[in-house]
N, C-alpha and C positions, 0 to 999 in steps of 0.2 A: 275740841274735845270728841272724847269718845267715852260712852260708858261701858260696861261688860258684866256679864255672868260671872261668877267666881265659883269655878264647878267643884274645885276641892273643898269647899267652906266648912266649917266647923259650925257646931249648932251655935257657938257664940255670936257668929257673924250672920245670923238668918235674914235679920233684918236688913244689911246690906244687901244681901242677894234680892230681896225683894224690891228692895229700891233701885237696882241698876239693870235688873233684868231686860225691862221695855226699852228701855234705850241704849241697848247694844245696838249702835247705828244707827241710832237718833240720831252725834257729832259729833261729838265730838269727840271733838275730840272725842270727839266726843262722838264717833262712828266706827264700827266694825264688822257688822254682817254684810254678807255678800248682796248686791242691786239683783233687782231683775235681771234676766230670767230667773225665777224659782224653779230648782230642781222638782222633780216628781219622784215618787219611790216606789219602788220594787213590789207592786201590791200581789202578785202572784208567788211569793216566796211560800213555801211550803210550811204549813205551823203542825206540829205536833203535842201530842198530848202532855209533853214536857213543857213545850212552849205555855200553852195554856196554864200550866199548875202555876209556872212563875209568877202569874200576875193574879193568881188568887187573892184575894182579901183575907187576911189571918182572921179566923173566927171569932177571937176575942175583941178584935177592934170594932165588930158589930153592935157591940153592946155597951159601949163606952159613951157618955155624954160629950158634947162639944169640947168642955173644960179638958177633959181626961184625952182625948182625941189629939188635942193640940201639945199635953204633956206628953204624949206619946210619939207624938212627931218630934218634939225636938230631944225626947232621949234616944230615939233611933236614928236621929240625922248623922250620916256618916258611920253608922255602925251596923245597921240592918235595912239596906234599901228597900227590898220587899216589902217590910212594914212601913219605911216612909210613904212608898207610892199607894199601899193600902190606905193608910190614913188620909192621904191628901184626896185620892178617889173619894173617901166618905165627905169629907170637909165642903170638896167644892161641889159633889153631888146634893148637898145640902144647905149651900150659898153661904157657908160658914167660913168668917177667915179669922185665924187666929191673933195676928197683928195685920195691920193696914189694909190698904186699898187692895183687894183682890187677892190677897198674900198666897192663899192656898193654890190658885190658879199659877200664879205667877212661880210658885216654887215647883210646878210639876215638870218643868222644863230640867232644870238642874238636876231634878230626883229621877227621871227617867235616864238621861245622860248617865249618872253616875251608877244607875243600876244595870244598864248596859254594860259600863264598864268594868262594874263586878262580875257579872254573869260571863263576860268574854275571858276574865282570867281564870274564873272555874270550865272554862272549857266548852260552856253552852252557849255554842254562837248561834243557834237560829234563836232562841229566847234575846240575846243580846239584839240581835238585829232588830227583833221586834221593838225592843226597848227604844231603840235609836229611832225606829221609823214613831214611835209614840211620843218622844221629843220633839220630834218635828212638827208633829200633827198640834202641839202645843205654841211653838216657836217656828213658824215655816222658816225664818233667819238664822236658825241656831248653827253655827260654821261649825262648832265641835260635832254634834251628832251627823252632821251631814257630812263631814270629814271621815268619821268612824265609818260610816256606810261606805265611802268612796273606798276607802282601804280594803275592803270585802267586795267590791264589784256590785255593791247592792244600791248604789245611787243611780237612776237611771236620770240622763240629761232630758231635757225638755226638747219637743220636735224641733226642727226646723222652723224658722218663722221667718218669712218671705211676704213681698208684696207683689200684688198682680200690677199690671202698667195702669191701671185706673188709680190705683192708691200711689205710685210712685210718683204720677203727673201731679197729685193733689200736694205731695210733699215738697215740692218745688218752694223754696223761700223768695220771698222779694229782695233785693239787695239792702245792704244794711247801708244807711248814712250816719257818717259821724256825727256825734254832738257835740264833743269836748272842741274847746277853743285853746290855741295858743301850741306852746311846745309839748312833746311827749316828755315825762320826767326822765332827767337823766342822771347818772353817777358821777360827780366830777370833783376828785380828791378826795375820796371815800365818804360825800356827802349827797343827797338827792338835790337836785335842782331842778326847776322848772320856769320856763320864762325868764331866763337869766338871773333868778331870784335862786336863795335857798329855799328846800321845802322840806318840813318836818311834818312826819306822819303823825297826826293827832285824830285818830279814829277809833273805830268800833267793828266788831265781827256782827256781819248784820244777817236776820231773818225777819220777816214778819213775825208780829208777836204771835199773830194764829195760822201762821204758815212756816212753820219750821222745817227743817230737812227734807224729807220725802216731800212734802206740800208746797213747798217754797217755788219750784217751777211747773207745779200741777195746779194748784189752787190759789197763789197769791193774787190778790186783787190790787191792780196799780193804783187805784184812787186811795186805798190804804198805806199802800207803799209810798205815795207822795205825802201823804199825811204824817208819815214817821219819818220820813227824810226831813222835812221840814223842821220838826222836834230837834233832830241831831242836828241839822244846820244851824239851828238857834243856839244851841249849845257850843257852836265851835268846831264841831266834825269835821275834818277836812277831806277823811277817806275812810270809805267802808269795805268790807273783805266779804264777799260772797262767794258760794260755792254752785260750782255745775255739777249735776248729777246726770251722768250720762243718759241712763234709763228714762228721763223725762225730755230728753234734750234728742233721742234718735228711737227709731223703729224699725221692725223686719230685720233683723241684724244679719241675716242670711241673704241678704239683696245689697249688700253693700251698706255705704254711710248714707242713710237714708233718714233726714231731720224730722222733728214731731214740729211743725208750725206753731202750734199753741204754747209749745215749751220754749221756743225762739221767740215768741211775741212778748213773753213775759221777760226773758232775758234782755230782749233789745229794750223793753220797755224799762225795765230797771235801770240799763245803764243810761239810758237816755235821763231820766228823772235826776238819776246822781247828778249827770256833766249840767244838767240846767241849775243847779245848786252849787255848782263848781266844786263839787267833789272829784277824790279820783277814786278809782275800784281796783282794788286787789283782786283778782278773778281765780279763784281754785279751780283747780280742774281734776276731774279724776276722784271725784267725792262719793263715798259708796260704791266701790268696785265692786265688781265681780271678783269674788276671789275661791270660788268652788268649781262654777262650770267653763269658763275660762279664766284662768288666775290671771289676774293683772300683770304681773312681773314675768311668767313664765310662756304667757300664750297673749302677747300683747298685741297681736296686729290690729284686731278691731277697734280696741281701746284706742291706742295710737293713732289710729285713721280719724277717729271722732275729734281728739284733742285737737288734733291738725285742722279740721274743719271749722272747730270753734275758734282757733288761733287765727286762721287765716280770713276768716269773716270778720272779726273785728281788728285786723291789723293794722288798719288805719284810723283806730278810734285813741285819741290821745288822752282820754278821759280814765282809761285804763291803766294802773299806775305799772303793772307785772303780770306777769302771770305766774301761779303757783302751780306746780307740777302735780303736788300730791298733798293732802293733808295727812299727818302723822304717820308717814308710811313707814318709820321707826317703831309704831306701836304694833304692825304687823308682824314684824320679827321679834318683837320682846314677847309677844303674846302667841308666838309659835305658827303664826299662819302664812310665814312665808320664811323663806330664808333671807338673811340681812343681805349676802352675796348678791341675790336674785335682785333685791329692792333696788340696791344700790347701781346694778350692771344697768336695768330696766333706767334709772335716771339718768345714769350717762349716755344711753344711747338716747334717750327723747328729747334731752334737753337740746342738742345741736339741730333737729329737727323743727323745734319749735322758733329756735331762733333766726333759722333761717324761713323759716314762713312768716316771720314778725320781727323783723330784725329791728324796730322802733322800740320794741319793749322789752323791758329788764323781766329775767327770769329768776324765782326763788323757789326754796321748798319747806314747807312749813312742818319741820320736824317737830317733836314734843320736848325730846333730850339732846338726841345726839346729832345735832345739826351738824357737825364737822363732819360726818360723812357724807353731806351733800356737798362738800366746797367745790368739787372739779366740776360740779353739774351747773351751778348757781352764779350770778352776779351778786348777791349779798345773802347772807345768812337768816334765817327767820327760827326763832325758838318761841316756845311756848311756858308760861311759868305761873304755878300754883301755889307756891311757898311764900316765905316771908321774904321781906326786901332785904335783909343781909345775906339771904341765901342767893337773892337774884344780884347781889353784886359778886359774890363767889363766881356765879355762873358768868354772869360777862367778862370776869376776868381770866376764867377757864378760856372761853373762847377766844379771846382777843390772844392769850398765850397760844393758843393752837392754828389761827389763822390772822391775815392780815385783811383779810374781806370785811366790809360793812357789817352791822348787826341789825336787824328789825326785830321789835320785841313785837310778837306778832298775836297772842293771846296770853291777857291777862285778867284775873276776876277772882272774885271770892262770894260766894253766896249770902244772901240775906231774903227773908220771908218778911213781905209787907205785913206790918203790925208789928213785928216783934223790934221794938225800939232799941234794946241791947244789941240786937245782930245786925242791923242798920246801921249803928254809929260804929260798931265792929267792923263792918264793910268799908265804910267810908274811912277811917281811920289805917286800916291795911292799905287802900288803894292810894291814899295820901302817900305811905313813906314809899311802896315800890314807885309810884309814879315818879316821887322826886330823886328816887334811885335812880331811875332811867332816865331823867332828864340830866342829873348831874355826870352820868356817864356818856352823854351827847352820842345817844345812838341814833340810828336814822328816824327812829320813832317809835311808836306803839299803838297797839289796837286792844281797845277792852272788849273782854267776851263776858256778857253779851250787851246788846242795845237793850233789850225789853226781856221780861219774865214771858215765860211759857205756862197758858194753861195745860193741864192734865189730859185734855180731852183733845189735843192736837200733836202731841209728841207720840202716839202710840199707832201700832197697825192694827187696824181691825181685822177680827172682831174683838181683840182683845184691847177694849177701851174702857174708861181712861186709863192712863199709865198710873203706875204709883207715885205719889207726889214727893218726890226727892228732891235733893238739893241743886240738881241741875235744872230743874224749871225755876231757880229764882237767882240765878248770877245777874239780872237783869239789871239797868240804870234806873229803868222805868217800870214800874207793875205793869201788867197784864190789861190794865184801865188806864195806862198814861200818866198815872201819878208819878212825880221824880220824886227817887229815893235820895237821901243824903250825898250819896254818890255822885250825882249830878253835878251839885255845887263843889265837889271835887275836881270833876273833870271842867267845868267852867273854868276853876282858877287856873288851869294849866293850859287851855287854850285861849285865855285872855278875856275871857266873856264875864267875868265876876271880879 
């Protein structure tokens, strides 16, 4: 799952911008912004008086009350971007929000970006570039503003990162010892099997409640992971899907493939803990990739070498059900961050290399919508679903009409805030209907999004914390304090624990 800023928003969807901005690249699907290294920006660009004037705050705004400023902001949105930026600048300076948590600060990114686009259309390029730079100062992972700067050769790439001999020596990893017992998961007659018996995936997408996305392989505490996996195992979960963010696993990119021991220690530990509970792991590669500095799909040598390092390290681990080559790569071309042809070409060239490095493991690619595009590369299709059970049935039928490959429902979920009894009941009802549809269709199985709710202070990139409290924090089956939602009872009925 991945969130995203909708830059062309009308005033009527201002609140959705607030809700989504900080989670762009926090998913899901939820994941779109480039990973480290973060580009730097041309600070030496010449500013002239016209550029400075473009960012002057209209005088009349300075005399408005906070309520009047909010009204002016809404009225000016998508009509007068200089006025929008001026109103937001005053609101942020006075620590005033019109709507929601940190709303004014969050809206500065799309405001500056849209102002830059408007200035560029009017031919004021120097002021436009300054607006894009200011957008990135607010949201350093803002792919739209970074791409606009790059288009004008104003995006300065970061300096080369290399390791010295001592750092390279310290980066050596201990050998990995597999922890899973029994056979690798295989495909036989269109079904998963393991240890001579059918294996149906009944799982969850997993991040620790207080260490999602970027924090997973940099901050996750393995003792907490063990406790959370115990909860999942007790509910009958037999598979978890996890995500490998390469920037947390590798360092000194200009020195070749140099692992970060602390990142791999966490990944090793999660695999061990899952295997000890007889869980299988669907390991997703290329999460939160670089789409700006070395774009994954057209300059993939470094990222591919890192993927192959991961795959080779775990090639003998039977607890790994399959390698997922990319989370929601179709979103990258739907949103214009890459060309569809480049994404699919990359997928098709990486898949045989992964298969050769880990011949006992299956391969998939977790697309959100257009999973048929991945057919050539994968052993089984994976798709994500956020709509009704009836629509799920239609999508399964369409996939089967287009391909004979077996199908995994890789992400399925509905949000519900703890304490909202109606929402919790609706989450359980929708989940029950969707899972019944998936079971009746005899898929390879399903994985719910997600195991736990996320607190707003762990889904953000400092200093812009906490995140706006949007629906993406509330897809969990359990709350942030591990209280089960009614959806857990639904899960247990389908796993046979109830």
